[in-house]
N, C-alpha and C positions, 0 to 999 in steps of 0.2 A: 914434096904434096905426093909427088908421083909415086914414089915410093908407097906409102902411106895408104893410097888406094889400091896399090898391087898386092898390099901385105892383106888386107879386109877383104879383098877379093878372092885370094886364094883360101885364107878362112873360112868365107863363105861358101865357095866352092867345095872345100873339104867336108865344114859341115853337112851341106846338104846332100852330099854324095854317101856321106856316112849315114845320112838318114834314109836314102834311098835302100842301102843294103840293109839295116835293119828292118826296112818295110818289107823287104823282099825275105828276109829271114822269119820274120813271123807269119807272113803267108806261107812259108812251107815248113812251118813248125820248127825251125833250127832255132839254137841257141848263139846268141851273138850278145856278147858281154867284154867288158875291158878287162886285160889280165892284171891284174893288180900290182903295182911296181915292177913292170915287165915295158921295157921301151926299147925301140930300135931306128937309131940315127935320129933318136929325139923326139919319136912318133909314139904314141898309146899302141901298145899290140892288144890285139883282139883274139878272143875266141870264135869260132864261127863252125858249128860242130864241132867237128874233131880238128880241125884246121886252125892256125895261127897265122894273122895277116896284120897288117899295119896298112896305111894310108898315105901316101903321099902325092901331092898335087895331082889329086884325081885317078891315081893309078892305085891300086889293090896288089901290095906283094904277099904272096904265101912263101910260109916254109914249106920246104920240100926235104925234110932231115938233114939237110946241109946248110944249104945257101937260100935265099931270100930270092923267090922269081915274081915278075911280074904277072899276072892274070885277068882274065877277062870276070865278071861279075857272072855272066854265065856261066863258063869255067868253075867259078865257085860255087852254084848253085849244083851245079852236074854232081861235083865231088860229093858235096856233103848229103845231096839227096840219094 
């Protein structure tokens, strides 16, 4: 039962964090959408402006030409804006 609660909690966190990113993108007039058929470590990859990102346990990972690196939402907004 504990495992189910933890999985549900993680899914809710990811979903609400994705919603927050989506809201910030909309407020800043930045494109935010899933990249069809693209996944990293089993997670959906999204386009945020010109950046590619995926979310894992409440952390934003951005592709920087060679590797995926964790970043903050503010850094993501600063880079895209």
